[in-house]
C-alpha positions as CSV (number, residue, x, y, z in Angstrom):
1,M,-103.9,-40.1,-21.3
2,K,-102.8,-39.6,-17.8
3,N,-101.5,-36.3,-16.3
4,S,-97.9,-37.8,-15.6
5,T,-94.7,-36.3,-15.4
6,T,-94.1,-37.1,-19.1
7,V,-97.4,-35.4,-20.2
8,R,-96.5,-32.3,-17.9
9,A,-93.0,-32.2,-19.7
10,I,-94.8,-32.2,-23.2
11,R,-97.2,-29.4,-22.2
12,L,-94.3,-27.2,-21.0
13,L,-92.2,-27.7,-24.1
14,S,-95.2,-27.9,-26.6
15,R,-96.3,-24.3,-25.7
16,A,-92.8,-22.9,-26.1
17,T,-92.3,-24.8,-29.5
18,A,-95.7,-23.9,-30.8
19,T,-94.7,-20.2,-30.3
20,I,-91.1,-20.3,-31.4
21,A,-91.2,-23.0,-34.2
22,P,-94.7,-24.0,-35.3
23,P,-93.7,-26.3,-38.3
24,L,-91.4,-28.2,-35.8
25,A,-94.4,-28.3,-33.2
26,A,-96.5,-29.8,-35.9
27,R,-94.1,-32.4,-36.7
28,W,-93.5,-33.4,-33.0
29,F,-97.3,-33.6,-32.6
30,E,-98.0,-35.5,-35.8
31,R,-95.3,-38.2,-34.3
32,L,-97.0,-38.3,-30.9
33,F,-100.5,-38.5,-32.4
34,L,-99.4,-41.5,-34.7
35,T,-97.6,-43.5,-32.1
36,P,-99.9,-45.9,-30.2
37,R,-99.1,-47.0,-26.7
38,R,-98.4,-50.6,-25.9
39,F,-99.7,-51.7,-22.5
40,P,-99.2,-55.1,-20.8
41,T,-101.3,-58.2,-21.7
42,P,-103.5,-59.2,-18.7
43,K,-103.5,-62.8,-17.7
44,R,-107.2,-63.3,-19.0
45,E,-106.2,-62.0,-22.4
46,T,-103.0,-64.6,-22.6
47,E,-105.5,-67.2,-21.5
48,W,-107.9,-66.4,-24.3
49,L,-105.1,-66.3,-26.8
50,A,-103.7,-69.7,-25.8
51,E,-107.1,-71.3,-27.0
52,A,-106.5,-69.6,-30.5
53,K,-104.7,-70.8,-33.5
54,H,-101.8,-68.2,-34.3
55,S,-100.9,-67.1,-37.6
56,K,-99.2,-64.1,-39.5
57,L,-100.1,-61.9,-42.3
58,Q,-97.6,-59.5,-44.3
59,F,-99.0,-56.0,-44.0
60,D,-96.4,-54.3,-46.3
61,E,-92.6,-54.9,-47.2
62,Q,-91.4,-54.2,-43.6
63,R,-94.2,-55.2,-41.2
64,S,-96.3,-58.3,-40.5
65,L,-99.2,-58.8,-38.3
66,P,-100.4,-61.6,-35.9
67,L,-103.7,-63.2,-36.5
68,Y,-105.7,-65.2,-33.8
69,I,-108.3,-67.6,-35.0
70,W,-110.9,-69.8,-33.0
71,G,-113.6,-72.3,-34.2
72,D,-114.9,-72.8,-37.9
73,G,-117.9,-71.5,-39.7
74,P,-118.6,-68.0,-41.2
75,V,-116.0,-65.6,-40.1
76,V,-116.5,-62.7,-37.7
77,L,-113.6,-60.4,-37.6
78,L,-112.8,-58.7,-34.3
79,A,-111.1,-55.2,-34.8
80,H,-109.5,-53.5,-31.8
81,G,-109.2,-49.8,-31.0
82,W,-106.3,-47.4,-30.8
83,S,-103.7,-48.6,-28.6
84,G,-105.4,-51.8,-28.2
85,R,-104.7,-55.3,-29.3
86,G,-106.6,-58.5,-30.6
87,S,-106.6,-60.0,-27.3
88,Q,-108.8,-57.3,-25.8
89,M,-111.5,-58.5,-28.2
90,A,-111.0,-62.3,-27.5
91,G,-113.8,-62.2,-24.8
92,F,-116.2,-62.5,-27.6
93,A,-114.6,-65.6,-29.2
94,Q,-116.1,-68.5,-27.0
95,A,-119.7,-67.1,-27.3
96,L,-119.4,-66.7,-31.1
97,V,-117.7,-70.1,-31.5
98,Q,-120.5,-71.6,-29.6
99,K,-122.9,-69.9,-32.1
100,G,-121.2,-71.7,-35.0
101,F,-118.9,-68.9,-36.2
102,Q,-115.0,-68.7,-36.8
103,V,-113.5,-65.8,-35.0
104,V,-110.5,-64.1,-36.3
105,A,-108.7,-61.1,-34.4
106,F,-105.5,-59.1,-35.4
107,D,-103.0,-56.7,-34.0
108,A,-102.9,-53.6,-36.4
109,P,-99.5,-52.0,-37.1
110,G,-97.9,-50.6,-34.1
111,H,-100.0,-52.3,-31.8
112,G,-99.9,-55.5,-29.6
113,Q,-97.4,-57.9,-31.1
114,A,-97.4,-56.4,-34.6
115,D,-94.4,-54.9,-36.2
116,G,-94.0,-51.2,-36.3
117,N,-94.2,-48.2,-34.0
118,R,-96.7,-45.8,-35.8
119,S,-100.2,-46.3,-37.1
120,S,-103.2,-44.3,-38.2
121,L,-106.9,-44.8,-38.7
122,P,-106.5,-45.1,-42.5
123,E,-103.9,-47.9,-41.7
124,V,-106.0,-49.8,-39.6
125,A,-108.9,-49.6,-42.1
126,T,-106.3,-51.0,-44.6
127,T,-105.4,-53.8,-42.1
128,I,-109.2,-54.7,-42.0
129,E,-109.3,-54.8,-45.8
130,H,-106.1,-57.0,-45.9
131,V,-107.3,-59.4,-43.3
132,A,-110.6,-59.5,-44.9
133,A,-108.9,-60.6,-48.2
134,A,-106.8,-63.2,-46.7
135,I,-109.4,-65.0,-44.7
136,G,-112.6,-64.0,-46.4
137,P,-115.4,-63.8,-47.0
138,V,-116.1,-62.1,-43.7
139,H,-119.7,-62.5,-42.4
140,A,-119.7,-59.9,-39.8
141,I,-117.3,-57.5,-37.7
142,V,-117.2,-56.8,-33.9
143,A,-115.1,-53.6,-33.6
144,H,-114.2,-51.3,-30.6
145,S,-113.5,-47.6,-30.6
146,L,-111.2,-46.6,-33.4
147,G,-111.6,-50.0,-34.9
148,T,-115.3,-49.1,-35.6
149,A,-114.3,-45.8,-37.5
150,A,-111.7,-48.2,-39.5
151,S,-114.4,-50.7,-40.2
152,T,-116.8,-48.0,-41.7
153,I,-113.9,-46.6,-43.8
154,A,-113.3,-50.3,-45.2
155,L,-117.2,-50.7,-45.8
156,S,-117.3,-47.4,-47.6
157,R,-114.5,-48.5,-49.9
158,G,-116.2,-51.7,-50.9
159,L,-115.8,-54.3,-47.9
160,S,-119.0,-56.4,-47.8
161,V,-120.2,-57.9,-44.7
162,Q,-123.5,-59.2,-43.4
163,K,-123.8,-57.4,-40.0
164,L,-121.8,-55.3,-37.6
165,V,-121.4,-54.7,-34.0
166,Y,-119.8,-51.4,-32.9
167,V,-118.8,-51.0,-29.4
168,A,-118.1,-47.4,-28.3
169,P,-117.8,-45.9,-31.6
170,P,-116.3,-42.3,-32.2
171,E,-118.5,-40.6,-34.6
172,N,-115.8,-38.0,-35.6
173,P,-112.4,-39.4,-35.0
174,G,-110.7,-36.3,-36.3
175,D,-112.0,-34.4,-33.5
176,Y,-109.6,-36.3,-31.2
177,L,-106.6,-34.7,-32.8
178,Y,-107.9,-31.5,-31.5
179,R,-108.7,-32.8,-28.0
180,I,-105.3,-34.2,-27.6
181,G,-103.7,-31.0,-29.1
182,R,-105.4,-28.9,-26.3
183,F,-104.6,-31.5,-23.6
184,L,-100.9,-31.3,-24.3
185,G,-100.6,-27.8,-24.9
186,F,-100.2,-27.6,-28.7
187,G,-103.4,-25.8,-29.3
188,D,-105.7,-25.6,-32.3
189,A,-103.4,-23.8,-34.6
190,I,-100.7,-26.6,-34.5
191,A,-103.4,-29.1,-34.5
192,R,-104.4,-27.8,-38.0
193,R,-100.9,-27.8,-39.3
194,T,-100.8,-31.6,-38.0
195,Q,-103.9,-32.4,-39.7
196,A,-102.8,-31.2,-43.0
197,R,-99.6,-33.0,-42.6
198,I,-101.4,-36.4,-41.7
199,E,-103.9,-35.8,-44.5
200,K,-101.1,-35.5,-47.0
201,R,-99.1,-38.6,-45.4
202,Y,-102.1,-40.7,-46.1
203,D,-104.0,-39.0,-48.8
204,Y,-107.1,-39.2,-46.7
205,P,-109.0,-36.1,-45.6
206,F,-110.3,-36.2,-42.0
207,E,-113.9,-35.3,-43.1
208,L,-114.1,-38.8,-44.7
209,C,-113.5,-40.5,-41.5
210,R,-116.9,-39.3,-40.0
211,G,-119.4,-41.8,-39.3
212,S,-122.2,-39.6,-40.0
213,T,-120.7,-38.7,-43.4
214,L,-120.2,-42.4,-44.5
215,A,-123.3,-43.9,-42.8
216,A,-125.8,-42.6,-45.1
217,E,-124.3,-44.7,-47.8
218,L,-124.3,-47.8,-46.0
219,D,-127.2,-50.2,-45.1
220,T,-125.5,-53.1,-43.2
221,P,-127.5,-54.2,-40.2
222,L,-125.7,-52.5,-37.2
223,L,-125.9,-52.9,-33.6
224,V,-124.1,-50.1,-31.5
225,V,-123.2,-50.7,-27.6
226,H,-122.2,-47.7,-25.8
227,D,-121.8,-47.0,-22.2
228,L,-123.2,-43.8,-20.5
229,N,-119.9,-43.6,-18.4
230,D,-117.7,-43.8,-21.2
231,R,-115.0,-41.0,-20.5
232,D,-112.9,-42.0,-23.6
233,V,-115.6,-41.8,-26.4
234,P,-118.7,-39.9,-25.2
235,H,-122.2,-41.8,-25.3
236,E,-123.6,-39.0,-27.5
237,D,-121.1,-40.3,-30.3
238,G,-122.8,-43.7,-30.4
239,V,-126.3,-41.8,-30.5
240,R,-125.4,-39.7,-33.4
241,L,-123.9,-42.6,-35.4
242,V,-127.1,-44.6,-34.9
243,E,-129.2,-41.7,-35.8
244,A,-127.2,-41.5,-39.3
245,W,-127.0,-45.0,-39.9
246,P,-130.1,-46.4,-41.6
247,G,-131.7,-49.1,-39.5
248,A,-129.1,-49.2,-36.7
249,R,-129.9,-50.0,-33.3
250,L,-128.5,-48.9,-30.0
251,M,-128.0,-50.6,-26.7
252,T,-127.1,-48.4,-23.7
253,T,-125.2,-49.8,-20.9
254,S,-124.2,-48.1,-17.6
255,G,-121.1,-48.2,-15.4
256,L,-119.0,-50.2,-17.8
257,G,-116.8,-47.4,-19.2
258,H,-114.8,-47.9,-22.4
259,H,-112.8,-50.8,-21.9
260,R,-114.7,-53.2,-19.4
261,I,-117.6,-53.2,-21.7
262,L,-115.6,-55.4,-23.9
263,R,-115.6,-58.4,-21.3
264,T,-118.9,-58.1,-19.8
265,E,-121.4,-60.9,-20.4
266,K,-124.6,-59.1,-21.5
267,V,-122.6,-57.1,-24.0
268,I,-121.0,-60.2,-25.5
269,K,-124.4,-62.2,-25.4
270,A,-126.3,-59.5,-27.1
271,A,-123.5,-59.2,-29.9
272,A,-123.6,-63.0,-30.4
273,E,-127.2,-63.1,-30.5
274,F,-127.5,-60.1,-32.9
275,L,-125.0,-61.7,-35.3
276,K,-126.7,-65.2,-35.2
277,S,-130.4,-63.9,-35.5
278,A,-131.9,-63.8,-39.0
279,N,-134.1,-61.0,-38.2
280,P,-133.0,-59.3,-34.9
281,E,-135.4,-57.6,-32.7
282,P,-134.7,-54.0,-31.7
283,V,-132.4,-54.0,-28.8
284,L,-133.6,-52.4,-25.7
285,P,-131.3,-50.1,-23.2
286,A,-129.7,-52.2,-20.7
287,G,-129.2,-50.9,-17.2
């Protein structure tokens, strides 16, 4: 989140509100935390989507979600991250279609072209489950950032896939509430109040979102790709997840950051080859 005029205004008001009216501050912070930002779609992503078949999926009584589909064959589901969109993941589509897969991407609630303004990690996990039920069976998932945590939650609740590729996975998504709370001036006390509100709203405790908590019970073959220069999700998160996930492999890149990594040829090629290979070899660090 950039240090914009809006952020400076929030910081000024959040400190005062946290002091004078903590419950009001918690409600305000909850709303901010559960509201994704929508960014313009770059030309390259518009061109990728032009090659896809477009469909819609009803998420609940009020909201529907767009689906983007390329090719035919075993299904690979692409799961975007927070404030992302399905088109961000579409750089993987051509390589996977060439490997004989059907590729499906979606916009989660409150993201991209989907209905709604708010969302959450539990709702993104539910989205993955809904999409998988509609298009399944799903052979594999390629996920980015918060989409990896949502995929892990879906797997822990019974979703079955053959392979996974996680790009820039946060090991402890709940920690971001506190990081953002400090950045915006709310502080840890308001973040704790906000955590309680969010856990009650979705009936899902933050501790069950941790990759290291869930990984020990999962054995799906996993390739983690993480960049040393990722300023949004530290490389150490990917390392911790691989250490906790039985048999997981780590591919380390450098200089790609958190977003450019999604459209980098060597990353896309590694993902496609991992998903196609019957018995993938260990992936070595990439410079």
